Each structure stands twice: as C-alpha cells, then as structure tokens.
ZAMAR-163126 format. One record per residue (C-alpha): residue in one letter; x, y, z. Coordinates in steps of 0.02 Angstrom, whole numbers, padded with zeros to 5 digits, always signed. Layout:
AXYZ ...
end
This chain:
M+05145+05179+05616 N+05190+04998+05649 A+05266+04923+05493 F+05405+04804+05442 T+05508+04729+05581 K+05643+04598+05563 K+05514+04464+05604 T+05393+04537+05477 L+05526+04531+05341 F+05555+04346+05372 A+05368+04320+05370 A+05352+04409+05203 I+05486+04300+05125 A+05403+04142+05185 G+05231+04203+05132 A+05293+04248+04958 S+05358+04070+04941 V+05188+04001+04988 L+05105+04108+04853 G+05235+04067+04721 V+05287+04249+04705 S+05442+04278+04598 G+05598+04334+04688 A+05611+04479+04564 A+05446+04553+04626 Q+05440+04680+04767 A+05284+04684+04872 V+05208+04850+04922 A+05237+04881+05107 V+05256+05023+05231 S+05440+05052+05271 A+05482+05050+05456 S+05644+05144+05420 G+05548+05292+05349 M+05637+05274+05181 G+05576+05198+05019 E+05538+05224+04834 V+05372+05314+04865 L+05327+05448+04993 V+05151+05502+05041 Y+05134+05666+05136 P+04964+05659+05223 Y+04916+05842+05219 Y+04956+06017+05157 T+04861+06177+05194 V+04869+06365+05169 K+04703+06393+05257 G+04683+06499+05412 S+04724+06441+05588 L+04616+06465+05743 A+04702+06634+05759 G+04653+06678+05580 V+04832+06669+05515 P+04853+06571+05350 Y+04969+06422+05363 N+05124+06399+05256 T+05168+06218+05215 L+05354+06179+05212 L+05413+06016+05133 S+05572+05918+05105 I+05630+05769+05002 V+05792+05685+05058 N+05901+05572+04949 S+06001+05469+05073 T+06096+05372+04939 D+06249+05397+04829 S+06143+05390+04670 T+06070+05532+04569 K+05880+05513+04563 A+05734+05578+04462 V+05574+05592+04564 K+05398+05648+04522 I+05310+05758+04649 R+05121+05771+04630 F+05003+05878+04733 R+04820+05826+04750 E+04675+05929+04817 G+04584+05856+04967 K+04405+05829+04906 A+04430+05705+04762 S+04621+05689+04747 Q+04628+05777+04579 E+04802+05830+04526 V+04836+06016+04549 L+05023+06020+04510 D+05163+05900+04464 F+05343+05915+04408 N+05506+05818+04409 I+05653+05843+04527 F+05832+05782+04499 L+05915+05745+04666 S+06103+05727+04665 P+06184+05606+04791 Y+06141+05651+04972 D+06039+05799+04910 V+05887+05879+04993 W+05754+05976+04898 T+05644+06097+04993 G+05496+06203+04945 Y+05348+06289+05025 L+05165+06325+04992 E+05080+06489+05034 P+04913+06570+04995 S+04904+06645+04821 A+04861+06829+04821 A+04829+06818+04633 S+04703+06674+04628 G+04649+06642+04806 G+04720+06466+04789 T+04895+06402+04825 V+05066+06444+04756 L+05224+06337+04770 K+05390+06425+04794 T+05570+06371+04824 T+05742+06444+04852 D+05822+06274+04820 T+05947+06261+04677 T+05917+06075+04639 C+05869+06046+04456 T+05685+06030+04413 L+05585+06006+04253 P+05513+06130+04218 A+05621+06256+04309 I+05524+06344+04449 P+05518+06533+04422 A+05566+06653+04560 G+05384+06702+04586 G+05331+06521+04609 V+05202+06412+04522 E+05013+06425+04546 F+04912+06267+04582 R+04786+06232+04443 N+04601+06186+04453 F+04587+06113+04276 D+04565+05931+04327 Y+04419+05956+04446 K+04319+06085+04348 G+04143+06019+04325 D+04167+05863+04430 A+04037+05784+04544 A+04099+05879+04698 K+04028+06035+04614 D+04163+06150+04681 D+04268+06232+04545 S+04336+06365+04661 F+04519+06405+04686 A+04488+06386+04873 R+04480+06198+04841 L+04667+06209+04804 Q+04705+06267+04980 E+04714+06095+05062 G+04755+05919+05011 Y+04903+05800+05013 F+05049+05754+04899 E+05154+05607+04843 V+05329+05575+04778 F+05378+05431+04662 E+05557+05383+04622 M+05563+05356+04433 A+05747+05325+04396 T+05928+05330+04451 Y+06078+05384+04346 L+06253+05315+04328 T+06404+05419+04379 G+06467+05508+04224 S+06298+05515+04137 T+06235+05684+04076 V+06100+05690+04209 A+06216+05643+04354 T+06353+05763+04299 S+06233+05907+04268 A+06135+05885+04431 K+06290+05876+04541 H+06310+06028+04654 G+06474+06120+04651 S+06566+06202+04795 N+06452+06353+04772 G+06299+06245+04806 V+06233+06260+04628 P+06209+06114+04507 A+06332+06109+04361 A+06210+06128+04217 C+06023+06105+04244 S+05991+06163+04065 K+06071+06002+03999 I+05940+05894+04085 T+05795+05868+03966 N+05655+05741+03965 S+05737+05654+03818 V+05906+05639+03903 A+05827+05588+04070 G+05728+05451+03984 D+05874+05384+03883 E+05993+05374+04032 A+05868+05308+04161 Q+05915+05160+04271 D+05804+05067+04395 P+05750+05154+04558 T+05840+05100+04717 G+05743+05184+04859 G+05816+05279+05005 L+05697+05428+04996 S+05623+05512+05148 G+05535+05676+05183 T+05446+05790+05305 V+05305+05916+05300 S+05281+06062+05420 L+05121+06163+05436 V+05187+06329+05499 E+05077+06467+05570 P+05186+06621+05538 A+05145+06731+05687 I+05228+06790+05848 T+05124+06660+05940 G+05120+06539+05794 S+05151+06353+05790 N+05233+06216+05687 I+05137+06055+05655 A+05268+05936+05583 I+05254+05756+05523 N+05357+05629+05426 A+05301+05569+05255 T+05241+05388+05251 A+05373+05291+05153 L+05328+05139+05050 Y+05428+05000+04974 F+05356+05008+04798 D+05431+04940+04638 V+05395+05086+04520 N+05392+05009+04346 S+05340+05159+04241 G+05519+05214+04204 Y+05556+05399+04182 V+05398+05497+04139 D+05383+05677+04078 T+05297+05810+04181 G+05108+05814+04156 S+05083+05626+04145 L+04970+05535+04268 S+05113+05411+04289 P+05196+05355+04394 S+05055+05320+04514 F+04999+05180+04629 A+04943+05089+04471 D+05125+05069+04415 G+05192+04938+04535 E+05186+04753+04576 P+05022+04668+04627 F+05085+04601+04794 S+05067+04672+04969 V+05134+04643+05143 T+05023+04699+05287 P+05074+04686+05471 A+04955+04573+05567 G+05019+04601+05743 R+05157+04533+05855 G+05286+04529+05716 D+05177+04428+05596 A+05121+04477+05421 V+04997+04438+05284 V+05067+04427+05107 A+04934+04444+04972 N+04922+04431+04783 W+04809+04556+04694 G+04758+04596+04517 D+04850+04762+04520 S+04963+04873+04624 V+04822+04991+04674 D+04739+04855+04779 A+04912+04802+04840 T+04946+04980+04901 S+04776+04991+04985 A+04807+04824+05073 A+04977+04882+05135 I+04898+05030+05228 M+04728+04951+05271 K+04664+04996+05445 N+04516+04919+05534 S+04517+05071+05648 V+04629+05217+05696 I+04667+05271+05874 N+04740+05430+05946 E+04726+05553+06089 F+04642+05722+06108 V+04672+05867+06227 L+04539+06003+06249 D+04590+06071+06419 S+04513+06242+06451 A+04655+06290+06570 T+04782+06283+06428 N+04661+06335+06289 S+04700+06171+06202 A+04630+06102+06040 T+04651+05943+05938 S+04622+05899+05755 W+04654+05733+05668 V+04701+05713+05486 I+04641+05553+05401 T+04691+05538+05218 A+04647+05399+05094 P+04782+05413+04959 T+04711+05276+04846 K+04527+05323+04858 H+04520+05411+04689 F+04557+05246+04601 Y+04396+05174+04673 V+04286+05330+04673 P+04302+05426+04507 N+04274+05613+04519 D+04141+05611+04382 G+04019+05532+04506 S+03994+05377+04399 G+04010+05251+04539 R+04114+05172+04676 A+04209+05012+04710 A+04257+04921+04869 P+04324+04957+04995 F+04238+05127+04984 Q+04053+05146+05017 S+03980+05279+04903 K+04006+05376+04743 L+04057+05559+04739 T+03923+05693+04752 S+03921+05876+04803 T+03922+05820+04986 G+04068+05701+04960 S+04094+05515+04945 C+04044+05465+05120 D+04102+05315+05220 E+04007+05279+05380 I+04116+05259+05533 S+04098+05211+05715 I+04168+05317+05855 I+04199+05293+06039 T+04292+05412+06155 W+04370+05378+06324 N+04432+05501+06453 R+04589+05470+06554 E+04491+05385+06693 E+04424+05240+06589 Q+04253+05314+06551 G+04195+05280+06374 V+04060+05364+06271 T+03993+05331+06096 P+03933+05500+06030 S+03750+05497+05981 G+03730+05668+05903 P+03896+05737+05842 D+03895+05896+05742 F+03955+05843+05569 S+03963+05960+05421 P+03859+05926+05320 Q+03742+05865+05456 P+03707+05676+05439 E+03562+05580+05511 A+03571+05580+05701 D+03645+05406+05721 R+03756+05408+05566 L+03938+05463+05569 S+04033+05485+05405 M+04198+05541+05329 C+04164+05607+05154 W+04324+05668+05072 E+04497+05604+05026 A+04593+05714+05147 N+04481+05729+05302 V+04505+05831+05459 V+04418+05775+05619 N+04390+05916+05745 F+04333+05914+05926 N+04202+06031+05998 G+04209+06149+05849 K+04393+06195+05862 N+04459+06183+05683 I+04647+06198+05708 L+04685+06183+05521 G+04538+06286+05459 S+04486+06141+05349 S+04336+06142+05232 N+04338+05951+05232 A+04302+05942+05417 V+04203+05826+05530 N+04161+05890+05703 I+04148+05775+05855 I+04062+05838+06013 T+04130+05768+06175 G+04109+05817+06357 F+04284+05753+06398 Q+04426+05878+06421 N+04553+05748+06367 G+04569+05565+06327 W+04576+05455+06173 M+04463+05403+06031 E+04445+05258+05911 I+04370+05280+05737 G+04316+05115+05661 F+04275+05071+05481 P+04141+04937+05502 T+04108+04812+05362 K+03944+04836+05268 G+03936+05011+05341 L+03808+05056+05472 A+03660+05079+05356 S+03549+04944+05283 S+03574+05024+05112 A+03763+05007+05118 P+03837+04893+04983 A+03882+04720+05047 D+04067+04745+05004 T+04082+04908+05104 H+04251+04921+05190 T+04314+04755+05123 L+04446+04710+04994 I+04469+04530+04936 S+04636+04466+04872 S+04653+04327+04744 S+04766+04234+04866 A+04853+04268+05031 A+04971+04188+05155 Y+04988+04218+05341 V+05156+04182+05417 G+05158+04186+05607 L+05313+04172+05712 N+05219+04156+05876 A+05216+03988+05962 G+05109+03859+05875 F+05040+03973+05741 G+05150+03933+05590 A+05113+03975+05409 S+04941+03966+05331 S+04871+04014+05161 A+04705+04040+05075 S+04648+04049+04894 A+04566+04215+04939 A+04567+04324+05093 T+04464+04474+05150 F+04548+04633+05213 T+04433+04748+05313 G+04430+04935+05346 L+04498+05078+05242 P+04670+05121+05170 V+04714+05277+05269 I+04861+05370+05345 G+04871+05524+05455 F+04908+05605+05622 A+04837+05705+05766 A+04886+05887+05795 Q+04871+05968+05965 T+04891+06153+06005 F+04910+06240+06172 R+04888+06428+06193 P+04890+06461+06380 G+04927+06646+06364 T+04933+06789+06240 N+05122+06770+06218 S+05139+06581+06215 S+05093+06446+06091 Y+05142+06262+06075 A+05100+06120+05957 G+05129+05933+05947 T+05095+05797+05818 F+05066+05611+05842 E+05046+05478+05709 H+04890+05373+05721 K+04894+05203+05804 W+04783+05073+05724 M+04706+04902+05718 S+04762+04802+05568 G+04642+04772+05424 A+04734+04613+05373 P+04644+04445+05390 W+04693+04333+05536 S+04759+04486+05632 F+04785+04489+05818 A+04675+04611+05914 P+04727+04721+05994 F+04873+04756+05879 
end
C-alpha cells in the first residue's frame, strides 16, 4: 500500500499549518514503515480450504522499541464487525507475542491458543479461549450461529508505555529462562496508575495456514497506522480504545508524493479518510494447467461506526443499512487479461444473487472469488465469472452508487476543511473550507494458490494497489 513518503511528510506538515492544526496533534495516516500505534489485520479464518482442510490463523505482534507496552487486541467477526474477543497484552522491550486460531471442536466456532509466555490480562488458559457470539445475537444480520465466528479481522491498539523500574515494566520483563518475572503483579489498577503515553513502533503479521501435506501459507503484514490513542489504559471488556479515540485529522496520499490533510469532527472519519480508496486493483491467476485459484480480501475496518448492527440505518460513505443479506455497497468491475483485452462482467454469480446489472459487496470482511473457486471457504463471498485465465481487475466504488435509489452521499465523505500540498512543479499548496473524499475505507490483499500435482502446493499474497479517494488526486495513482 502506498503511504507516507518523505515528500508526503513534508506535505502533511505544510497542510497542517494551512489548517491551523496544533503541533501537539497527530493526524491519522498509514505508516509506510509498517510500524505504528495501531495495527489492523485484514482477515482471519478457520474455515475450510479448497481441499476441505480447516485453516489455522497464526498471528504476531512485535514491539520494536525499548519501552514496555500495554496493547489491546480485539477480534471482530466478518459480517458486522461485532467484537468476539478482546484482552490486554504487556509487551516487554523488543518482545514478540504470538498466538493462533483454530476451529473449536466444542462450539463449532473459533478458539484462540498460545504458547507464548508474555503477560496478558486475563491470563490465557492452556486450553485456549473460545470466541463469543454475545454481541451479535439478535442483530439485523440474523445469524446467531457460532459459524459466524469462523472468519473476520482483528485490530491492535497501543494504550500505554511504562517507565523502567515501574511494577509493570519490571514484572513483564523476560528473564534468561524466557519467562516474565511476575505476571501476577500486573493488574488493571497498577497498569492504569503507571501508564505513560504510547510511542508507536508496533508491527505484526498474520498467516492463514492450511495444515496438510500439500497445504499452503497465505501470509500478509498488518496495516500499521499512525494514530494518537487518547483513551489511556483501558481494562479488558471495554469498547475502548477504538478508532473513536484519536485525533480528528487525517493525511491521505494523493499521488506523486503529494498529500491531502483534512480536519474532521472525529477520529472515525479521520481514520476512514486515511484509508479511503476510489478503487482497488490486483491480479488474478486461474490457469487450468497449474490448477490455480485466486481470492481477494476486502475489509472495511471502520464500517461498523457508520452501519450499526441493529439495522437502524446507515451513514456516508456506506450505502445501505444492515439486513439479513448484508449492508450492500454497489461496485463497478472491469477485468483485463494479459493481452490488453478488457471486459466488464454483465452477469456475475454473486451470493446472494443481485439484479443482473448490479454488483455489490455486502459485509465488513468480504472475500471476492473467481469462477467459483473459494480459496478461503468464506461465507461472506462474492463470486466473479470471467473467461480469462489470468490478468488483473479493478473494483471501483462509484459515488451515488449505481442505482437510482442510492442515497446521494453514497461513497462520499466530506471534511470540515482540507489542504492539498503538492510538491510537483507549479502545483503548490491549496486549501478548501470543505472537501469531498470518494470511495470506501478498505484494506486487503489477493491470495493465489497453485496445485499443479497431488504432491505440490504453492501460495502467494499481494497487497491491493489502489486509486486514491482523496480530493485533487492524480489519476492514475
């Protein structure tokens, strides 16, 4: 994902000056270094692969700094982003916490397990922790099943750091045996009393592992955000910190090293602006000779703030409220093969089936499949029919949707003020009292698998390319 460059950083500073933003404020922005205060992991799954083998999801959180940190990890199911598990982790300097998700034999949902010794609140039992369906029971998606727990995405927020010599830092420090000194001494009360401001430096990875002789590993980095978490230390079980607990300013790349700095009413809109895409672009491989398949993951990590799971309504930039068939956003699609031939599908096989000329993505963690090959076994899947064996595709998020009934503010988000700072010849800095961002706030990747024989299997992952949703953007990006 294109993000901050050195030019963009200078542009952000200049743009903040134009808007009168305080130097103490930190705008929400995607980190080009892959490290930040907030991490968003676009997908987890324990569903079955094309071979019928359930995936295990392996995850890591890396503390690259010399500070002890308290972080909140929160897992969200993929239909309406309802929380299914959260807890706090205390990372000592240069520490890595790892865990894994596997299918639950007890509930039919998902269980989290770890062999890591890093301190957590609560402590994770040897048998793991079951994901819970409490928050989505009776919601407008009308799916209370434990199977809904089997896919989604997750997020990590840095809440606090701790001074050397504090109870938390001393207790979380690993000894020569690889075990922290005294996890039992870290309580919510102590962690809250000793908390210092977050400093960033977090990174992470997620691997979707198909545990079989001819299995595969679909691995991707977490999307890291610069995000000034202002909630302080928060106990397990709270809805904070979240994307509502930051500064109301955003920086969005606009192409060629330029950026748009915007002022919003809250940090939710600022986060959405930072990851706004007018369209996403990636490749697909469906070669019959290598038994290839491709699936794309497209996740909207702020959608639940705009589309409540009780079905009561929707707000821009999203198009529709949540129902049993999802909260659907109409999209445009065009595919090209490797010889420059382009086709706009006229009758793709979506599930549920839309009207013939309407294409939609309806959930919060979506999987786009090609020609019926569902690599990830997703229940939140969209199927695209193409006659091409390989090529690339662009999914667009058109303003006002594609239907006459679409709300006028579909796929738009309007800031209270914005500044464009361009470093290209003759462009200079410009500002506006309000500016319109277009598209949807999404992240994700493409996964490709190759199974040319009974004893061979390969997989690759590729982050999406995209056209910026910022105003005044260059096209192509």
